[in-house]
Structure formats: C-alpha cells, structure tokens
N, C-alpha and C positions, 0 to 999 in steps of 0.2 A: 534265266542268268543274266545279271544284264551286269553287264561293261561302261563306267563314265572315267574320262580317260582323257589324263591330260591335255593341254590342248593353247597354243599360245594366243592373243590379240593382237589381231595385225592392226587396226583399225576400228575405229568406231564410228558409228552413224547415224540421223536427226534420230530416229525411229524407236531406238531405242535397241536395239542390232547392234553388230558386233563383224568386222572377222574375224578369223582366226583358222592359221594354219595348222597341221600337225602333217608333220614329211612331208610337203610341197605343196598338198592340200590347204587349197579355202573353204570351212566351211560359215555358212554363215550362225550366224547365233546369238539366241536373246540372252541380254541382262537383264532382263527384267528383276530376278530373285538373287544380281549381286551388281548394284548398281554404280559401286567407288572401283570396279574393276579396267585399267584402259591400257593404252598401247605397251608389250611386252608385260602386260603380268599375265603370267601364265591360273587357270579358271580347271576346274574339274565339269568336262561337259559331259552329259544323258542328256537325248532324243533331241536336243540340238537350245538347249538352254545349259547355260554352267551355274552352275550350284555353288563355288567360291571357289574361293585366290587357291592357290596356295605358291607356297616357297618354290622357289627358282629352283631348290639344292634339289630339295625332295620333285622335285616333276623331273625333272630332267632324273634322276636315277629313280623313277621309278617309270620315264621313259625308256628308258637303258631295258629295265626289267623285262618290258614288254617284245623288245627287241633280241634279246637273248633268246627269251618263248618262242620267238616265230611268228607273235601277233602282232 
C-alpha cells in the first residue's frame, strides 16, 4: 500500500525542486508534475514527487485525520 501525504511548500528552488514541510520536518520534493505550485500551497506528495495541488482546508482536514489515527 502506498500513502500520499498533504505537505506545505515552504520555498522554491531554481532546479524544479521545493522545500516542503510536514510536522516540522522539511523535505526536498520535485515539482515536475505540478509546476504551478508555490510557497504556501499544499501538495500531495508521494515518494518525493508532488502529484497535485490540494485545497488548504482539505489538506488540514486530512492531516487532522492522520493525527487522530496516530499516523
């Protein structure tokens, strides 16, 4: 089973990558599939790739469900 997680973009890099944050952890993610994403946007991330943009309210609800489930 694979899990794609809502993650907030902090800053863009020049190389098509971005720094994204989830619960205080900052990871490098590729924006190759979502080139219009920018700082403050939530994206669904799977294995280091942003797959799509996500509505901020939906992202917060999803993250809350993960927290409640202990994930």
